[in-house]
C-alpha positions as CSV (number, residue, x, y, z in Angstrom):
1,M,-9.3,-164.9,24.5
2,K,-8.0,-161.5,23.3
3,L,-4.5,-160.7,24.2
4,A,-2.3,-157.6,24.0
5,L,1.4,-157.7,23.5
6,V,2.9,-154.7,25.4
7,T,5.6,-152.9,23.4
8,Y,6.8,-149.3,22.7
9,E,6.7,-146.9,19.8
10,A,10.3,-146.9,18.7
11,L,10.8,-150.7,18.6
12,Q,13.4,-150.7,15.8
13,S,15.8,-148.4,17.7
14,Y,17.5,-151.5,19.2
15,G,18.3,-153.0,15.8
16,A,16.5,-155.3,13.4
17,L,17.1,-158.4,15.4
18,S,15.3,-157.0,18.4
19,G,12.5,-155.5,16.4
20,S,11.9,-158.8,14.5
21,E,11.4,-160.9,17.6
22,D,8.0,-159.4,18.4
23,G,6.8,-160.0,14.8
24,V,8.1,-163.6,14.8
25,L,6.4,-164.3,18.1
26,I,3.1,-162.7,17.1
27,D,3.1,-164.7,13.8
28,F,3.8,-167.9,15.7
29,L,1.1,-167.4,18.3
30,T,-1.4,-166.3,15.7
31,S,-0.7,-169.5,13.7
32,K,-1.7,-171.4,16.9
33,G,-5.0,-169.6,17.0
34,I,-4.2,-167.0,19.6
35,D,-5.8,-163.6,19.1
36,I,-3.0,-161.2,19.9
37,T,-2.4,-157.5,19.1
38,P,0.7,-155.4,19.7
39,E,-0.1,-152.3,21.8
40,V,2.2,-149.4,22.7
41,W,2.1,-149.1,26.5
42,D,1.8,-145.3,26.7
43,N,-0.5,-144.8,23.8
44,P,-3.5,-143.1,25.4
45,A,-5.9,-144.4,22.7
46,V,-5.5,-148.0,23.7
47,N,-8.5,-149.5,25.4
48,W,-6.9,-152.0,27.7
49,Q,-10.2,-153.2,29.0
50,Q,-11.0,-154.9,25.7
51,Y,-8.3,-157.5,26.4
52,D,-8.5,-160.6,28.6
53,A,-4.8,-160.4,29.4
54,A,-1.7,-158.4,28.4
55,I,1.8,-159.8,27.9
56,F,4.8,-157.6,28.7
57,K,7.2,-158.0,25.8
58,S,9.1,-154.9,24.7
59,P,8.3,-151.7,26.7
60,W,11.9,-150.8,26.2
61,D,11.6,-147.1,27.1
62,Y,10.0,-147.6,30.5
63,F,13.2,-146.5,32.3
64,D,13.3,-143.2,30.3
65,K,9.7,-142.5,31.3
66,F,9.7,-144.2,34.7
67,E,7.2,-142.0,36.6
68,A,4.8,-142.3,33.6
69,F,5.4,-146.0,33.5
70,R,4.6,-146.5,37.2
71,A,1.5,-144.4,36.9
72,W,0.4,-146.5,33.9
73,L,1.0,-149.7,35.9
74,D,-1.4,-148.3,38.6
75,R,-4.0,-147.6,36.0
76,V,-3.8,-151.0,34.3
77,E,-3.9,-152.7,37.7
78,A,-7.0,-150.7,38.6
79,T,-8.8,-152.1,35.6
80,G,-8.3,-155.7,36.9
81,L,-6.6,-156.7,33.6
82,R,-4.4,-159.8,34.1
83,T,-0.8,-159.2,33.0
84,L,2.0,-161.6,32.3
85,N,4.3,-161.0,34.1
86,P,2.3,-159.9,37.1
87,I,2.3,-156.2,37.8
88,S,3.6,-156.7,41.4
89,I,6.7,-158.4,40.0
90,I,7.1,-155.8,37.2
91,R,7.2,-153.1,39.9
92,W,9.8,-155.1,42.0
93,N,12.0,-155.9,39.0
94,A,12.0,-152.3,37.6
95,D,14.5,-151.1,40.1
96,K,17.8,-153.0,40.5
97,H,17.6,-152.6,44.2
98,Y,16.1,-156.1,44.0
99,L,19.6,-157.5,43.6
100,L,20.2,-156.7,47.3
101,E,17.0,-158.7,48.2
102,V,18.2,-161.6,46.1
103,E,21.5,-161.5,48.0
104,K,19.7,-161.3,51.3
105,A,17.9,-164.5,50.4
106,G,21.2,-166.2,50.2
107,L,21.6,-166.4,46.5
108,P,24.8,-165.2,44.8
109,I,24.9,-161.9,42.9
110,V,27.7,-159.9,41.5
111,P,28.7,-157.8,44.6
112,T,26.6,-154.7,44.6
113,A,26.5,-151.4,46.6
114,L,23.8,-148.7,46.4
115,L,24.8,-145.1,45.7
116,K,21.8,-143.1,46.9
117,R,20.4,-140.2,45.0
118,G,21.6,-136.8,46.3
119,V,24.5,-138.3,48.3
120,A,28.1,-137.2,47.6
121,A,29.8,-139.5,45.1
122,E,32.8,-141.1,47.0
123,L,34.1,-144.0,45.0
124,A,37.3,-144.8,46.9
125,Q,35.4,-146.9,49.5
126,Y,34.0,-149.2,46.8
127,F,37.4,-149.9,45.3
128,D,38.4,-151.0,48.8
129,L,35.1,-152.8,49.5
130,F,35.3,-154.9,46.4
131,Q,39.1,-155.3,46.4
132,T,39.2,-154.1,42.7
133,D,40.9,-151.4,40.6
134,K,37.9,-151.2,38.3
135,L,34.2,-150.4,39.0
136,I,31.0,-150.6,36.9
137,I,28.6,-147.8,37.7
138,K,25.0,-148.1,36.5
139,P,21.6,-146.6,37.3
140,S,19.3,-148.7,39.5
141,V,16.6,-148.1,36.9
142,S,17.9,-148.6,33.5
143,G,18.2,-150.9,30.5
144,G,20.4,-151.4,27.4
145,A,23.5,-150.3,29.3
146,K,22.2,-146.7,29.5
147,N,24.5,-144.4,31.6
148,T,26.6,-147.5,32.5
149,F,30.3,-146.9,32.6
150,V,33.6,-148.3,33.8
151,V,35.7,-146.3,36.4
152,I,39.4,-147.1,36.8
153,K,40.8,-146.4,40.3
154,E,43.5,-144.0,39.0
155,E,40.8,-141.9,37.1
156,A,38.1,-142.0,39.7
157,E,38.4,-138.3,40.6
158,Q,37.8,-137.3,37.0
159,V,34.6,-139.2,36.9
160,V,33.1,-137.8,40.1
161,P,31.6,-134.6,38.6
162,R,29.7,-136.6,36.0
163,L,28.5,-139.1,38.5
164,Q,27.5,-136.4,41.0
165,E,25.4,-134.8,38.3
166,L,23.7,-138.2,37.5
167,L,23.2,-138.9,41.2
168,A,21.2,-135.6,41.5
169,A,18.4,-137.4,39.6
170,E,18.5,-141.0,40.6
171,D,20.1,-143.9,42.5
172,F,23.1,-145.8,41.0
173,L,24.7,-149.1,41.7
174,A,28.5,-149.8,42.0
175,Q,29.8,-153.2,41.2
176,P,33.3,-154.6,40.8
177,F,34.3,-155.1,37.1
178,V,34.2,-158.9,36.7
179,P,36.9,-160.0,34.3
180,Q,35.0,-163.2,33.4
181,I,32.7,-161.0,31.4
182,Q,35.5,-160.3,28.9
183,E,37.1,-163.7,29.3
184,E,34.1,-166.0,29.1
185,G,31.0,-163.8,28.6
186,E,27.6,-163.5,30.3
187,W,25.3,-166.4,30.5
188,S,21.6,-166.1,29.9
189,F,19.1,-168.8,30.9
190,L,15.5,-168.6,29.5
191,F,12.5,-169.9,31.4
192,F,8.9,-170.0,30.4
193,N,6.3,-170.5,33.2
194,G,9.2,-171.6,35.5
195,K,10.5,-174.3,33.1
196,Y,13.9,-174.1,31.4
197,S,13.8,-173.5,27.7
198,H,17.2,-172.5,26.3
199,C,20.5,-171.0,27.1
200,L,23.2,-168.8,25.5
201,L,26.5,-167.2,26.1
202,K,26.9,-163.5,25.2
203,S,30.3,-162.1,24.6
204,A,31.4,-158.4,24.3
205,K,33.3,-157.2,21.3
206,S,37.0,-156.7,21.8
207,G,37.8,-153.8,24.1
208,D,34.1,-153.5,25.3
209,F,32.3,-154.8,28.4
210,R,28.7,-154.5,27.1
211,V,27.5,-157.8,25.8
212,Q,24.3,-156.6,24.2
213,H,24.0,-157.5,20.5
214,F,23.2,-153.8,19.6
215,F,26.7,-152.9,20.9
216,G,28.4,-155.5,18.8
217,G,28.3,-158.4,21.2
218,T,28.0,-161.9,19.9
219,I,25.4,-164.6,20.9
220,Q,26.3,-168.3,21.1
221,P,23.6,-170.9,21.8
222,Q,24.8,-173.3,24.5
223,E,23.9,-176.5,26.2
224,A,23.2,-175.4,29.8
225,P,25.8,-176.8,32.2
226,A,23.8,-178.7,34.8
227,H,25.3,-177.0,37.8
228,L,24.7,-173.5,36.4
229,L,21.1,-174.4,35.3
230,A,20.3,-175.6,38.8
231,Q,21.5,-172.3,40.3
232,A,19.5,-170.3,37.7
233,Q,16.4,-172.4,38.4
234,K,16.7,-171.7,42.1
235,M,16.5,-167.9,41.3
236,V,13.5,-168.4,39.1
237,D,11.7,-170.6,41.7
238,Q,12.3,-168.0,44.4
239,F,11.7,-164.7,42.6
240,A,9.8,-165.3,39.4
241,L,6.7,-167.2,40.5
242,N,3.7,-167.1,38.1
243,C,5.9,-165.5,35.4
244,L,5.3,-166.3,31.8
245,Y,9.0,-165.7,31.1
246,A,12.2,-165.1,33.1
247,R,15.7,-164.5,31.9
248,V,18.6,-165.1,34.3
249,D,21.7,-163.2,33.4
250,G,24.9,-164.1,35.2
251,V,28.6,-164.5,35.2
252,V,30.4,-167.6,36.4
253,V,33.0,-167.1,39.1
254,G,34.6,-170.4,40.1
255,E,31.6,-172.8,39.9
256,E,29.1,-170.1,41.0
257,L,26.6,-168.3,38.8
258,Q,26.6,-164.7,40.2
259,L,23.4,-162.9,39.2
260,M,23.8,-159.8,37.1
261,E,20.1,-159.3,36.3
262,L,16.9,-161.2,36.7
263,E,15.0,-160.0,33.6
264,L,11.2,-160.0,34.2
265,I,9.9,-157.0,32.4
266,E,11.1,-156.7,28.8
267,P,14.0,-159.1,28.1
268,F,15.0,-160.0,24.6
269,L,14.2,-163.8,24.6
270,Y,16.6,-164.9,21.9
271,L,13.8,-167.0,20.4
272,H,15.9,-167.4,17.2
273,T,18.6,-169.3,18.9
274,H,16.8,-172.5,19.7
275,P,14.5,-174.6,17.5
276,H,11.9,-175.2,20.3
277,S,11.9,-171.8,21.9
278,L,8.7,-170.6,20.2
279,E,6.8,-173.8,21.0
280,N,8.1,-173.7,24.6
281,Y,6.8,-170.1,24.9
282,Y,3.4,-171.1,23.4
283,Q,3.0,-174.1,25.7
284,A,3.8,-172.0,28.8
285,L,1.3,-169.4,27.7
286,K,-1.4,-172.0,27.1
287,E,-0.8,-173.5,30.5
288,M,-1.1,-170.1,32.2
289,L,-4.2,-169.1,30.3
């Protein structure tokens, strides 16, 4: 079989660690006899029909080119090319509205409200709704903490003009700032073909709330606490069927894992943090092919 690894042109912009993961994965899969080639998703010269399947790995600019990305998904789907993860799930996962569906299904998420495009930005109601003095505002289509910011209740009016400008173009989400992010960190559970692989805890640098390593966050491999793993598994079982990979990102409040994001398009997989992660990925891929 001939496989494509879907990436984007400016891979190195998220730091050497991010850029190297694709290379390490390709080298490992090649050593196992898999014919795999990295391809930039929006390169018009790519002949997608030459491939038997395409693996979404690092199309990290899709949210900057969202309309083009959606049109490209339509074109790839029309060719009949099999993709991992499935295009139907890619579409669903590309917009963080999905969090409200997860909540509706009875699974815990970080409390979330939708700020609709074009609607007046009135933040006071969300401080009251979430019983908090601090909000996180983020686009519903985004990645890498783009246009994500903290709003303190006393300074909310100063933020409104900026937010109103952003809301002219797209929907946003409002969430309460969860102090556990700074106190404990954000958990990530990695699954390949629905099976648990490895786990880590991401912590923001002092004074920040963004846990991504390219913003100075730290990564600590962990043994998965059984009660949290069971909760993460439930989210994967319900919303990531037939997915080669899934990353469940959440924060622990009490004994509950509250979902922050279910990453099914282009998550960094932290393959360097566990000795069996590459083999786990390979076995999952082999099963699915």
